[in-house]
N, C-alpha and C positions, 0 to 999 in steps of 0.2 A: 491797527495801526498799521501803518507804510511808513517803509523808511525809504526817503531821497536816496535812485541810485544816481553816479555823474556819470560813469562808465558803463557802456552796453558793449558790448562784442561778440562776436561770431553767434549768428542768430540766438541771441535769447539765451543761450546755454551758460553762458559765463558772466556774471556781474558783480563789479566792484560798488560796495555800497559805503555810506557812511551818513550817520546817523544826523537827524536834522539837528544844529545847536540851537535849540529851544530851552528856553525853562522850564524845570519840571511842572510848575502850574500851566503852561502852555499846555504842554502836552496829556495833560490830565482835563484840562477843558473838553480839548478836543476826540480824546478817545471816549470820555462821556459824553459827549452829544452825537458822536458817528459809531455806538457801540454796536448800532445795528447792523450796521454796512461792512461788508465782506466782501475779499476780492480772492483773488487765487493764488497770488505771489506771497509767499512769507514775509514782508516786508514793513513797515510801520511808515504812515504819514500825516499832520495832519490835518487831512482833508479826507472826505468820505471815498470810499474804495471806486474806481470805474465798474462800471456794469460787467465791459467787457473783459475784466480786470487786466487791463492797462495803464501803467499807472507811471507822472511824468520822470521821464530819465534825467531830467534837467530841470533843477526850480529855483528861481531866483529867491528861497529862503536859506540858501547856503551860507556860508560864513561873509559872500560879499565878492569873492573871489572865486571863480572857478579852478580847478589845478591846472598847472599847467599841462598842455599836450593830452587835453580830453580829444577824445576820436568818438565818431559818431559813425554808425555806420549805413549806411543807405540798404534798404531789402527791395529796392526794383528788383524785379528778374530780369530786367534788360541791360542795365550796368551796373553791377556792385563797384564800388568807388568809398574813401571816405576823403573826410576834410578835416584838420586842425583848429579849434577852438584852445584860445590862450587869454588870459587876462581876463580882464571881467565883460569881454565880448555878448559871450552866452548867455551870462546873467540879466545883461539889461533888455537888449531889443534882439535877439535872434533871429535869421529870417532862413526859408527854407535855402538860400545858398549857401548861408552860413553853417549850416549840416550838411552840406555835400550832395544840394539836389539841386540841380542844375540842368535848364531845359536843353542844354545840347548834349545832357544823357538823357532826356526825353522824361526829362520831371519838372513838374511845373510849379506855381505859385497865385492861388486864390486866394484873394485875402478878404475878409466881410470888415472894415474900417468901419469909424468915428462911433465910438463906446457902445456895439451892440446889446442891445439889453431884453428886456422882456418884450419888446414891439417888433426884432428881427427873428419869431420864431417863423418859419416858412418855408419855403424851398428856393432857391436860386439856382438859376441857370449859371454855368460856370463859361464865361469865356473863350471861346478859343484861344489856348497855348495860354489861362491864367490871363490874371488879372486883380484889378482893387473893385470893390464893389459898395454901396453905402447899406447899412442896413435895413432896406427894404427889402422882404423878399422878392423878386422877380419872376419866380418860376413860369413858365408858360406849359407846362403840361407836354414837355416833350417826353420824360418817362425815361430817359437818358442824361449823359452828361449834367447830372442837377446834384447839388448838395442840398439837405431838407436839417435845420436846427429846428429844435424840440428844448422847451423844458427850461429855454433860456430863463435866468432871474439876474442878470445882469455878473454873475458872481459864479452861478454853474450851467452846463451848458450840455446839449447831449446832439450827436450828429445820424445823420445817413445818408449812404451817398447808391445815385442810381449807376444800374449798368453803363458800360462806356470809359466811368473813369476808376482809379483806385486809391485809396487816400493811403500814403506814406508815412504820413507825421501830419501832425496838428499841433500849433503855436498858440497857447492861452496867454495872449499879452493884457498884462496888467499892472499899473503906478510903475516903479522902476524897472519890471523883471518882468520874467513870462514863465511858465512851465509848458515841458516839451513834450509832447507823447510819440515814441518812435512805435510805427506797426512792423516791425519783423519777426522771422521766427516764430515760435508759436504762433502770435497775434498776425502772422504775414494774410492778407487777403480778407482781414477784417470790412465789412461792410456798413458798419454803424458801432458806435460807445455812445457811453451815457455818464455823466458829472463828470465834464471835464472842468478844471477850474484852475486861477488866477493864484500866482501862490498867497498868502499870509500876510497879511499888512501886520508889523510888530505891534503898531503904535496903537491900533484898537482890537487887535488879532481877531478881525473879519478879514475875508480873503478880500483883494483888491476888487475894484469892479473892473471889468471885461475893458479896454479900449479896445480889442483888434482880435480875431481869428483867423489865423492863416493856416488855411489845407496846401502840403506839400502832396502831390499826385502826379500819377502818370495815367497814362490813356492803357486802356486796354480794348481789344472787340470782346462783344459780346455773342456768347455764344448758348446754343441751345442745342436739344434733340428729344426726339421722337424714338420710343421703343414699340416696334411688331414683334410680337411673336408668333411662330409655327412649330410645326414638326409634321410629320408623315407617321401615320397609321396605316401597316397592312394587315388586311385580314387573310388570316393562313385558315382553309377549309378543308372540312372530312367527311367523307361518304359510306356509310354500311349500309346495306342492305339481306336481308334474310327472307325464307321460307322456312312454316311448318313444316313443310315434309323433305326428306333427302332420298325418296323410291317410292315406286307404287309398282302394283303390278295390276292393270287397268285389262277389260275386254272390250274389244273393238265395240269404241261410237258410250262406252263408259263415262257418264259424266264424273268429275272430282273438284273439287272447292278447295282451292289454295290459298294462304293466307299469307301476305306479304307484307312485311316492315322497310322503308326507308328512313334510317337515320342521318339527320343531316348534322354537323357541329361544324363552330368554326371559333379562333382564338385570334387575338390582335398583339399586334408587337409595335411597337413604338419606335422611331428612329429619325435620324436626319433633325435633330433640332435646332433652331436657329432665331437669334436677336438681328431684326430688321430695321431700319429705321434712316432718315433725314439730320444729319446735323446742318444746322444752321447759325451759319458766322456773320456777322452784323460790324462794321465800321462804322462806330460814331464821331471818330475821329475828326478833327481837323486837318489830321497827315496821313496818308497812305500809310497803309500795315505790309510786310512784305510778309506772308506768310510763307515758311520752310518749310511746313508740312502739317497735316490732318492722320491723327491715330484713332481706334477706337480698340477698346479693351472692356473684358468682361472679369471682375473678380481680379483684376491684376493677373490676372492666371491666363486667360481665352483669348486672343487677340485677335481684330475682326480685318477683312479686308474694308479699304475705304476707298471710296473714288470719286474725287472731285471734276472730273472731265476736264482739268486744269494742270499745265505741268510747274513744279515748283522749285525755285521759289519765286511766289507769285503776289503779285502787288494788287491789294484790295484797297480799293480806292475811297478819299471818304463818301460816306453813307453807300456804300457800296457791299450788296448782300453776298454771298457765295455760300451756297449747298452741294452738301456731298452727300451718298448712300453709303451705307456700311454694311457688311453680314459677319456676323458672327459667328458659326458652328460651335453649338457646346455639347457636351457628354449627355445633359438629363435634362427635365423638367424641373431644375430646383429654381429657388429665388435668389436672386443676384442683383448686384450693382453694375451697370454699364458705366464705362466713363471715357468722353471723347476728351482731348487735348489737341487745342490748336497752339503749336507752335512757331517763334517768330525767330525771324534773321535778327542777327545781333548790330545790325547797322538798323534796325525799325523803329521808331519815334513811339511805335505804337505795339502794348504788350499782347501775349497771347492771352487762352483764357483756357477752362474748362467748364465741360456738361456733364450733371451724369442724371440716371435716370434707372428707376428698377426695373429690372427682370423679369415677369411672371407669367407666364403661362395657364394664368388661371384665366383670360380669356381668347387664349391663342389660337390662330385660323389653324384647322387640323385638315391636312391631306388625305383622306380615308379611299386607299385604293383597297380594289377586287371588296368592296364594302357587301356588294349586293349580289347573288347568284341567281340565275336561274335554272329550275329545277325539271326533270323528263326523266320519262322511263319510255323504254320499250314497248311494255305491257298498256295498249289501249287500256285498259281499266285504271290504269291511273289517271289519265286524261281525264277519261268520266267522273271521276271521283274530285280531281283539285284541278284538271287545265294544267297549264304550264305554268308554275306559282313563281313569284320572285320573293328569294329570303335574304332579309338583310341583319347584318352583324350588330348589336346595340339597338337592336329594334325592342322597346317594351310591352308593344303590342303581339309581336312575337317570339318569343324567346327561345334560346337555343339551350342544351339540341331541339331539335324540333323534329318530330316522327310524321311520319305520314305509312297509315294501315290503310290496304285495301285488298279484296278477296278476289280473285277471277277465276273463273271457272275453266278447265281444258278435259278434253274429252281424247277418250282412247283412242290410237289410230288404227287403223287399216292390220287387220289377221297378216301375220305374217313378216310384220315390222322389227319385231325380236324387241331390244333395248335400244331406246332412246333419249335423249337430253331435252327435257324443258328448260330451255335457258333465257333467260331477259335480262335488262341491265336499266340500270339509275344512274343518271350523273348529272353533274352541275357545272355551268360556264358562267363567268364571271361577265355581268353587263356591260361590262366596259373595256376587257381587254380578253377576247378570245382564246389570247395562249392560254390565259391561265383555265384550268378545268379536270375535274375529276369522276370517275365512273366505280361502280361497284356491280357486279354480279351472281346471282344466283342459279344454279340448275338443279331440277326434280329429275332424277332418272327413272322414264314411263317403262315398262316392258308387258306388251301386247302378246300372247301368247299365239304361235305362229295357226295358220287358218286350217279347219280341220275340211280337208275335202278328201272325199273319196269313202274308202271303207278297207277294212283288212279282214284275212281270212285266216285261218289256222293251217299248220303247217302240214295237218291229216285231211283238209281238203286240196291244199296242193298236190299230194301225195297221189289222191286220185283221180286226180283229172289233168294226167300229164298223157292218156292217151293208149293206154294199155289198156283195153275193154272201159266196159261201163262204169263208172259215170262221163260224159261226153268231156272230150280232151278242151283245156281253155288255152286258148292262141296265146296266153299271156307267155307261156312256154317258149315259144318260139321268139322270145324279144331276148332272151339268154343267148350267147354268142361265144365264141371262143375255140378251142380244138374240139372234133368231133361234135359240133354245133351247125347251127342253132337247135335250139331244144333242149329237151330234159338231156339227152347223150352226152352234150357238151361236158369234157370232165370237170370236174371239180378241183383247181386249183392242185393240190399235191399228195391228192391221197389216194390214188389211183384207182378211182372209180370215176362213173359220171355223176349228173348231179341228182338223176335217177333213183342212182345204184346208191348214194350215201343215203337218199331219202328212206329207200327200202333197207337198209342195214338199222337192225335194233340196236340203242345205243351202252347197254348191259352194262353200265356203267362208267361206259370212255365219254372222257369229258368231249374229247373230237367232235364225236355224232352228236351228245346232244345240245352244242352250239350250233353244229352243222344246219339240223333238222330248222331249228328257231331262223337261224341265220339265209336258209334260201325263203324260206315262207317270207321274213320281211322281204328280201330284196325282188321276190315276190310282187306284194301288195304294193311298192312303190314304184313298178315296173306297170302296175297296174291303173296308177294312177292315186294311191292312196296318201296325202300329206304323212310327215313323218314329225315330232316334237323333235327341237333340237336338242334334248337330253338322248333320247333314242337314238339320232342321229350321229350321238357320237359313242353308242354304243357299240354301231353300226359300222362307223368307221374305223373302232379300234378292232373289230373282228376281222374284218378283211385283214389290215396290218396283220392281224394272226395268221389266216388262212393262208396271205401270199408269202411268211416264212419259209422255206426249204426245209427247213428243221421240223416245222409240225408236220406232222405226218400220224394218222390214226394210231401206228403203232408206238409211238415216241409218245403219245400223252396217253394211249393204253395204261403206260407204265405209273402214271401218274396216278399215287393213290391219294384216299381220305383227306387230308387238311393240306394237304399240299398247294403253297399260297400260286404255283401257276394253275393248278387244276381249280383251286375256290375262285380267282378271279376270271378263267373261261366259264365256269358255273354260271358265275354274276352276269355275268353279260348276255348269256342263253337267256336268266330270269328275265331281263330288261326289254332282251328282243320277244320272247314270249308274251310279256303282258303288252308287247303291241299289236302282236298279231292277234290275241285274242280279245283286242279291244278295251283292254284297262286304261290303255292309255292310248293315246293319237285321237284317231276322227270317229274311233269306235270300228264294232265288228258287224259285216254284212248279213244280210237276210240271205242265208243259202237256199 
């Protein structure tokens, strides 16, 4: 059940209500008849609830006289104002002007007159600036500035409005009075309502037949919008390369198979989420709309930039269209609501509007950066196996990480190279941006022994071939130079003897002579053309440094006995040189 309200104030928040003064039997009758119809307001009414929840705020079923000073507030967004009704004025034949809705304030009156009944159902073109029409639908299918009546049986009526007009109030006149429906507060902006009716005829307990329906309305622009979503996806690539060996010793020309692995991977990072689109504003009104601005915001939190290519305030002429583009940066791909608001100047007779649309990234345009890379390798074996493949992130036919495995045969280099690195590099570069690239290298240390040139002879050979009797003199001796030389008589460092004098001195346990005999033989073997391995050369150089020290004389070293550390190191060097001279290491022993 519903209560008629005679006083409506400030956006529908506060209402002063008065119970309709009917006999208890009348109230019970209607309560039973319409028990299944309910509305959102906690009021009682002798008629069915309005489908949209808006009840008549002024009814002719009052005491016959409205309270003095009843005030109705216009909910037009253009010009809030009020007017005062007194006496019986509101209960008999109220008009939009009586409610304070005046054309000078941009609110107009459209009346369907002459007892609109069931035959009046249909669509009506609303004349420019309002007017009065007969209850014969005359809609021409404009799709705007039209009102439709439905389910009109002469006592109840439904209505719906088309874009371009906004209904502020409806007066349903019947018998000596009318019911007035005001749409503001929680109901502002409704575009349809149901089951509006006239007051009850107390003589027969039925609603009066409808004599006319008055729509108080204002014009507003029609707004619509599109939403396109996009974001950037950046692919970050990485590359690894490995080989199954780290170091090798190969003979000259010796082949060896190395197995390489190249692994590429990528991870994507999304950013720069945006909602973009077009806001379309159409003025269906017979008056120019004075637009003061267009704004766009997502979820009331993320404002966008709007470009209408005009300056505001902007006059949008009747039948005119203005299109604006907008961009809204967003923090992520969440689903949100995008709202465009068209504001109008306070002098505009045409109201503003809003348009909303969902922001959803399910079908977003994705700008993928560095999605694909080209892979290469300095090893020709890679190109032989794979060419220069292009690898793309997110490719289900080529999932990441991607492994490229291949084999390469290397061959030991020439003798005498020593240790060298067999190095190579795998790399990638973006197919769209050469500034995006990466690489990974690997190396194998390959050692090739020194070349075995010539041959070696023992210290006994060199002592007996120094030119002092048979066997014959070996001229290699003449390559030794220095004081007293050249030849066997050259002074040997700080020994106080010549080379041949040292060779002819028995060691008798003196480490000086033990090393000197092998040192002189190793020197002559090299002068004769025998190659020397790196380890032997290192021992030979250490011996040279030892003999070059004036403190190291035969007498000084003879004083070293047994396990003395210096003596042991001297003897160790002698052993390395002896192995070289006898052919155990190095190029081998000569056939004498």
